[in-house]
C-alpha positions in Angstrom: 18.8 -22.0 10.0 19.2 -25.5 8.7 15.7 -26.5 8.1 14.2 -26.5 4.9 11.0 -24.8 4.0 8.7 -27.7 4.0 10.2 -29.0 7.4 9.2 -25.8 8.8 5.6 -25.8 7.3 5.0 -29.6 8.4 6.3 -28.2 12.0 2.7 -26.0 12.2 1.0 -28.9 10.3 1.8 -30.9 13.3 1.2 -28.2 16.0 -2.1 -26.6 14.5 -3.5 -28.9 11.7 -6.7 -26.9 11.9 -5.8 -23.9 11.5 -6.7 -21.7 8.4 -3.2 -21.6 6.5 -4.4 -20.0 3.2 -7.5 -18.2 2.1 -8.2 -17.7 -1.5 -11.5 -16.2 -2.6 -14.0 -18.6 -0.9 -11.7 -21.5 0.1 -10.0 -21.5 3.7 -7.6 -24.1 3.3 -5.8 -25.6 7.1 -2.4 -26.7 7.4 -3.6 -30.2 7.4 -5.8 -29.9 4.2 -3.1 -28.0 2.6 -0.7 -30.6 3.5 -2.6 -33.3 2.0 -2.6 -31.9 -1.4 1.4 -31.2 -1.3 1.7 -34.8 -0.2 -0.7 -36.1 -3.3 1.8 -34.0 -5.6 5.0 -35.2 -4.2 3.3 -38.9 -4.5 2.6 -38.2 -8.2 6.3 -36.4 -8.9 7.9 -39.8 -7.1 5.9 -42.3 -9.0 7.3 -40.5 -12.1 10.5 -40.8 -10.9 11.7 -37.4 -10.3 14.9 -37.0 -8.5 16.8 -34.1 -6.3 18.0 -31.4 -8.2 15.5 -31.7 -11.0 13.4 -28.5 -12.3 9.9 -27.8 -12.6 8.2 -25.2 -14.4 5.1 -23.1 -12.9 2.7 -21.5 -15.0 -0.1 -20.6 -12.9 -2.0 -17.9 -11.9 -2.2 -17.1 -7.9 -4.0 -19.7 -6.3 -3.8 -22.8 -4.2 -2.2 -25.0 -6.7 0.7 -22.6 -6.9 1.4 -22.8 -3.2 1.0 -26.5 -2.7 3.4 -26.6 -5.8 6.2 -24.6 -4.1 5.8 -26.9 -0.8 5.9 -30.0 -2.7 9.1 -28.9 -4.8 10.5 -27.6 -1.3 9.8 -31.2 0.0 11.6 -33.0 -2.7 14.4 -31.0 -3.3 13.4 -29.8 -6.6 13.9 -26.3 -8.2 10.6 -24.4 -9.3 10.8 -21.8 -12.4 7.9 -19.7 -11.8 7.0 -18.2 -15.1 3.8 -15.7 -15.9 1.0 -17.3 -17.6 1.1 -14.6 -20.3 4.4 -15.9 -21.6 4.0 -16.8 -25.2 5.6 -17.0 -28.4 9.7 -17.0 -28.6 9.9 -15.6 -25.0 8.4 -19.1 -23.8 10.7 -20.8 -26.0 13.6 -18.9 -24.9 12.8 -19.5 -21.0 12.5 -22.9 -21.4 15.5 -23.5 -23.3 17.5 -21.2 -20.8 16.4 -23.5 -18.0 15.1 -26.9 -19.3 12.8 -28.6 -17.0 11.8 -32.5 -16.3 8.0 -31.6 -15.2 5.6 -28.5 -16.1 2.6 -27.6 -14.0 0.7 -25.4 -16.2 -2.6 -23.4 -17.1 -4.5 -25.1 -20.2 -3.4 -22.4 -22.7 0.2 -22.8 -21.8 -0.2 -26.6 -21.8 -1.7 -26.4 -25.3 1.2 -24.2 -26.5 4.0 -26.4 -24.9 2.4 -29.7 -26.4 1.8 -28.0 -29.8 5.7 -26.6 -30.0 7.0 -29.8 -28.6 8.4 -28.3 -25.6 7.4 -30.8 -22.9 6.2 -34.6 -23.6 2.6 -35.2 -22.2 3.7 -37.6 -19.5 5.8 -34.6 -17.9 2.8 -32.1 -17.9 0.1 -31.6 -15.4 -2.4 -29.2 -16.4 -4.4 -26.9 -14.1 -7.9 -27.3 -15.4 -9.3 -29.9 -18.0 -6.8 -31.9 -20.1 -5.8 -30.6 -23.4 -4.5 -33.9 -24.5 -3.6 -37.2 -23.2 -1.9 -35.5 -20.0 -2.7 -35.7 -16.4 -4.4 -32.8 -14.9 -4.4 -31.3 -11.4 -7.7 -32.9 -10.1 -6.5 -36.5 -11.2 -3.2 -35.8 -9.0 -5.2 -34.7 -6.2 -7.6 -37.9 -6.4 -5.2 -40.3 -6.8 -3.8 -42.5 -3.9 -0.8 -41.3 -2.3 1.5 -44.4 -2.6 4.9 -42.8 -2.5 6.3 -41.1 0.6 9.6 -39.1 0.4 12.0 -39.2 3.7 15.1 -38.2 2.4 17.5 -35.7 3.5 17.5 -32.4 1.2 20.1 -29.9 0.4 19.0 -26.4 1.8 21.8 -24.8 -0.2 21.0 -26.4 -3.8 18.9 -24.1 -5.9 15.1 -23.9 -5.2 14.0 -21.0 -7.0 15.1 -19.9 -10.5 13.7 -16.5 -10.8 13.9 -14.8 -14.4 15.2 -11.5 -15.1 16.7 -9.5 -18.2 18.8 -7.1 -19.1 18.5 -4.4 -21.7 19.1 -7.1 -24.2 16.0 -9.0 -23.0 17.9 -12.2 -22.8 17.0 -13.9 -19.5 19.3 -14.1 -16.6 17.8 -16.9 -14.3 18.8 -15.9 -10.4 19.5 -18.9 -8.6 17.8 -18.8 -5.1 18.4 -21.7 -2.4 15.6 -22.8 0.3 18.5 -21.4 3.0 18.4 -18.2 1.2 14.4 -18.2 1.1 14.3 -19.2 4.8 16.8 -16.5 5.7 14.9 -13.8 4.0 11.7 -14.8 5.4 13.0 -14.9 8.9 15.8 -12.4 9.1 14.5 -9.7 6.6 10.4 -9.7 7.6 9.7 -12.1 10.7 12.3 -10.9 13.2 12.8 -7.5 11.7 9.0 -6.6 11.6 8.1 -8.6 14.7 5.7 -10.9 13.2 3.9 -13.9 14.9 2.0 -16.9 14.3 -1.1 -14.6 15.1 -0.2 -12.5 12.2 -2.5 -12.4 8.9 -1.0 -11.6 5.8 -2.5 -10.2 2.7 -0.3 -11.2 -1.1 -1.8 -9.4 -4.3 1.3 -9.4 -6.3 1.8 -12.4 -9.1 3.1 -15.3 -7.5 5.8 -15.8 -10.1 7.5 -12.9 -8.4 9.7 -13.4 -5.3 7.8 -10.6 -3.3 4.6 -12.8 -3.4 6.5 -16.0 -2.7 8.1 -14.4 0.6 4.4 -13.5 1.2 2.8 -16.9 1.0 5.9 -19.1 2.0 7.1 -16.6 5.1 3.6 -17.0 7.0 3.5 -20.7 6.2 6.7 -21.5 8.1 5.8 -19.0 11.1 2.7 -20.7 11.6 0.6 -17.6 10.4 -2.3 -17.1 7.7 -2.1 -15.8 4.4 -4.9 -14.3 2.1 -4.1 -14.4 -1.5 -5.9 -12.4 -4.0 -6.1 -13.4 -7.9 -4.7 -10.1 -8.5 -4.7 -6.3 -7.2 -7.7 -4.6 -7.1 -8.2 -1.9 -4.7 -11.7 -2.5 -3.6 -10.9 -6.5 -3.2 -7.7 -5.5 -1.4 -9.4 -3.0 1.0 -12.3 -5.2 1.6 -10.0 -8.1 2.3 -8.1 -6.2 4.7 -11.3 -5.7 6.8 -13.0 -9.0 6.1 -9.8 -11.0 7.3 -8.4 -8.7 9.9 -5.0 -8.6 7.8 -2.3 -7.2 10.2 0.8 -7.3 7.7 1.6 -6.7 4.2 4.0 -6.0 1.4 2.4 -3.2 -1.0 4.3 -2.4 -4.1 4.4 1.6 -4.8 1.7 1.5 -7.8 -1.0 -0.1 -5.5 0.1 2.5 -2.9 -0.5 5.4 -5.7 -3.7 3.8 -6.5 -4.8 4.0 -2.5 -3.8 7.7 -2.2 -5.8 8.7 -5.5 -9.1 6.8 -4.2 -9.0 6.9 -0.4 -10.0 4.3 2.1 -13.3 5.9 3.2 -15.7 3.3 4.4 -13.4 0.7 5.1 -12.1 -0.3 8.3 -8.2 -1.1 8.3 -7.6 -0.8 12.3 -6.4 -4.5 12.0 -3.3 -3.3 10.0 -0.1 -3.1 12.1 2.3 -2.5 9.7 2.5 -1.9 5.8 5.8 -2.3 3.9 6.0 -0.6 0.2 8.7 -2.4 -2.0 9.8 -2.5 -5.5 10.0 1.2 -6.3 10.5 4.1 -4.2 7.9 6.2 -3.4 8.0 10.2 -3.7 8.2 12.2 -0.3 4.7 13.5 -1.5 3.3 10.0 -1.9 4.7 8.8 1.7 3.3 12.0 3.6 -0.2 11.1 2.1 0.0 7.6 3.2 0.7 8.5 6.7 -2.3 10.8 6.7 -4.4 8.1 5.5 -3.2 5.0 7.4 -2.9 4.7 11.2 -0.4 1.3 10.9 3.3 1.5 10.9 4.3 2.5 7.6 7.9 1.2 6.2 9.5 1.1 2.9 12.4 -1.0 1.8 15.0 -1.3 -1.0 16.5 -4.2 -2.3 17.1 -6.2 -5.4 16.1 -9.8 -6.4 19.5 -11.1 -6.1 20.4 -10.0 -2.5 17.0 -9.4 -1.0 16.0 -6.5 1.2 19.1 -4.3 1.8 17.8 -1.3 3.6 14.4 -0.4 5.6 13.0 3.1 6.3 10.5 3.5 9.2 8.5 6.4 7.6 6.0 6.7 10.3 8.9 7.1 13.0 10.9 9.6 10.9 8.7 11.6 8.4 11.3 14.3 8.2 13.5 11.7 6.5 11.4 10.5 3.8 13.3 11.2 0.7 15.5 8.3 2.2 15.0 4.5 1.7 16.2 4.1 5.1 19.2 2.3 7.1 20.9 -1.1 6.1 19.4 -4.0 8.0 21.6 -5.4 10.7 22.7 -8.3 8.5 24.0 -6.1 5.5 26.7 -3.6 4.8 26.1 -1.0 2.3 28.7 1.2 0.5 28.9 3.8 -2.3 31.5 3.0 -4.6 33.0 4.8 -7.8 33.4 3.3 -11.3 36.5 1.5 -10.0 35.0 0.1 -6.9 36.6 2.9 -4.4 34.3 3.7 -1.6 32.9 7.0 -1.7 32.6 9.4 1.3 29.0 10.5 2.4 26.9 12.7 0.5 28.7 11.6 -2.8 26.4 10.1 -5.5 28.0 6.4 -6.7 26.5 3.0 -7.4 24.9 1.1 -4.5 26.9 -2.1 -3.3 26.0 -4.6 -0.6 27.2 -7.6 1.6 24.5 -9.6 3.2 23.8 -12.9 4.4 20.9 -13.2 2.0 22.2 -13.3 -1.4 21.5 -15.8 -4.2 23.5 -18.4 -5.3 24.6 -17.0 -9.0 23.0 -16.6 -12.3 22.2 -20.0 -13.6 25.2 -21.2 -15.7 26.7 -17.7 -16.2 29.7 -17.9 -13.8 31.5 -14.9 -15.6 28.2 -13.0 -15.2 27.9 -14.0 -11.3 31.6 -12.7 -10.8 31.1 -9.5 -12.6 28.2 -8.6 -10.3 30.6 -8.1 -6.8 33.3 -6.3 -6.5 36.1 -7.3 -4.0 34.6 -10.9 -3.9 31.6 -9.9 -1.7 29.9 -6.9 -2.6 27.1 -6.9 -4.7 27.0 -4.4 -7.3 23.1 -3.5 -7.6 23.2 -0.8 -10.4 21.5 1.4 -8.6 22.7 5.0 -8.1 22.4 6.8 -4.5 24.2 8.1 -1.6 24.6 7.5 2.2 24.6 10.7 4.6 26.3 11.5 7.6 24.1 9.2 9.6 24.0 6.3 7.2 20.7 7.0 5.8 20.5 5.8 2.1 19.3 7.7 -0.6 18.0 6.2 -3.9 18.8 8.3 -7.3 18.2 6.1 -9.8 19.4 3.4 -12.2 22.9 3.4 -13.2 22.2 2.9 -17.0 19.2 5.3 -16.9 22.0 8.1 -16.1 21.8 10.9 -18.9 25.0 12.5 -20.1 24.2 16.1 -21.4 27.1 18.2 -22.6 29.3 15.9 -20.3 27.2 16.4 -16.9 25.4 13.7 -15.4 21.6 14.2 -15.0 19.4 11.9 -12.9 16.1 11.2 -14.7 14.4 11.2 -11.1 14.9 14.9 -10.7 13.4 15.9 -13.8 10.2 13.2 -13.5 9.6 14.9 -9.7 9.5 18.3 -11.2 7.2 17.4 -14.1 5.0 15.3 -11.4 4.7 18.7 -9.5 2.0 19.8 -12.2 -1.4 18.8 -10.9 -2.7 17.3 -14.0 0.6 15.0 -14.8 -0.4 11.4 -13.9 3.0 9.7 -14.7 6.2 10.7 -16.7 9.7 9.2 -17.8 12.5 11.1 -18.7 15.3 9.9 -20.7 18.3 10.7 -23.1 17.7 10.9 -27.2 20.8 11.4 -29.4 22.0 15.2 -30.0 24.8 15.9 -32.5 25.9 19.1 -30.4 25.4 17.7 -27.1 25.9 13.8 -27.3 22.5 13.5 -25.6 19.7 15.6 -24.5 16.5 15.3 -22.4 13.0 14.1 -23.8 10.1 13.5 -21.1 7.0 11.8 -22.2 4.0 11.9 -20.0 0.5 11.1 -19.1 -2.0 13.4 -17.9 -5.1 13.1 -15.6 -7.0 15.4 -17.5 -7.5 15.7 -21.6 -4.5 17.7 -22.1 -1.8 20.0 -20.3 -0.6 23.0 -21.5 2.9 22.6 -22.8 4.2 26.0 -22.1 3.3 25.6 -18.5 5.1 22.2 -18.1 8.3 24.2 -19.8 7.8 27.1 -17.5 7.7 24.7 -14.4 10.9 23.0 -15.5 12.7 26.5 -16.1 11.6 27.4 -12.5 12.8 24.3 -10.7 15.6 22.9 -13.1 19.1 24.1 -14.0 20.1 24.4 -17.7 21.5 21.0 -18.1 18.2 19.2 -16.5 16.2 21.2 -19.2 13.8 18.8 -21.2 14.4 19.7 -24.9 11.1 17.6 -26.1 8.0 16.7 -24.3 5.7 14.3 -25.5 2.3 13.4 -24.1 0.9 9.6 -24.6 -2.0 7.7 -23.7 -0.4 5.2 -21.4 2.8 3.3 -20.2 3.7 0.0 -20.6 4.1 -1.3 -17.1 5.3 -5.0 -15.6 2.7 -7.0 -13.5 3.9 -5.2 -10.3 3.0 -2.0 -11.9 6.4 -0.8 -12.6 6.7 1.2 -15.7 8.8 -0.6 -18.2 11.4 2.4 -18.8 13.4 0.6 -21.0 10.6 -0.3 -23.5 9.6 3.4 -23.2 12.8 4.5 -24.2 12.8 2.2 -27.1 9.3 3.2 -28.4 9.7 7.0 -27.8 13.4 7.7 -28.8 
């Protein structure tokens, strides 16, 4: 598909101008109203002389402004650098130096920091709220007369989104995604695959600087559907939104679904929901079974990576007997399991998950060597995840390659240990990792949080002795108050290891 994101959106503006495009809190914005805001922002940028290919940083919470910004950036052929409002200090400086930007759209607290540290000139800044200095604010942009209009063709293969990711060093490694990539992911991996139509209502409750929320917002606008956006995830408001707005489809991260399992759905009518897709982290078998008992809609789980999009999908509700799997490769994806030399392994053998897909990224920004290293045989992306394929081609996720524990020369997978620890009824969550040992090289430590005041450690050790082999036995167990988590609710495992080892 050669059309850009704004062009697809504009078709729906022309066809259904009065249809509700976005619902955010008490605001219901039609396609035409949303487009008018986009035109005002593009006019502002054009008056300031922006040119195709320039970058715009977005520091904004979930809201209409974020959506308008993404559409205006798409219309002008610019590239968005979405960053969290919580970014501060050195991390903020490093992010902007890694990907220098021409313009910034920012929450007032960020605007103040940027101006104080001379990271942006006031004339290149739009503040979402009251101005902190002489800079333009969002209200002024939207109240100004739209004087400039953009009609030039854009290159849909050019960078559109630069998503920040970081390795174990914490250094940003921006992933470059084109408009063509985002369109392909929206249509091939979502709209066509799950059978969505313009009648669908899609719910978004994850931070919009993440690609999952961006897809949840842009995909329905390209389709002509309606998107409902929450400021952030709150289970009560999430359930109310499904019922009130008759939500039919949504992506949910695993931590949201764990909260749903723990609290239930009593008192809420979720009959409008046709399909729910779990994303971001693999759910265990028990959680999938619990969700099947709570929900009457189709339940899917997808596996993928920011660089390549969705790789596999598992229809949990259709094949509950295979609920340990993360499914089959999507129609446009080829999956291989390889050893450390890039050689393909046989069925059931554990190795690195590699894939070839039509929804891949454009590369890491200004890191050509890192981009080349991310592939083997030229076109199979190395995910850094370990897993295996069964005889029927179902993929099973084992864990992150860098989290592999080597105890006495034997490979140990943290997820195997964590699954056993979580069998204890008072365990809330846990992380297994290696710590140095003079005799074995590495031994296993488990830190955990509890649902009760405390857990009998002897009971945990007994459980491990019953369920795990000798080389899987944790040598150290430590109870902690809480885990540090990402904005998607995922435990920051590397942080846990660094703090508690």
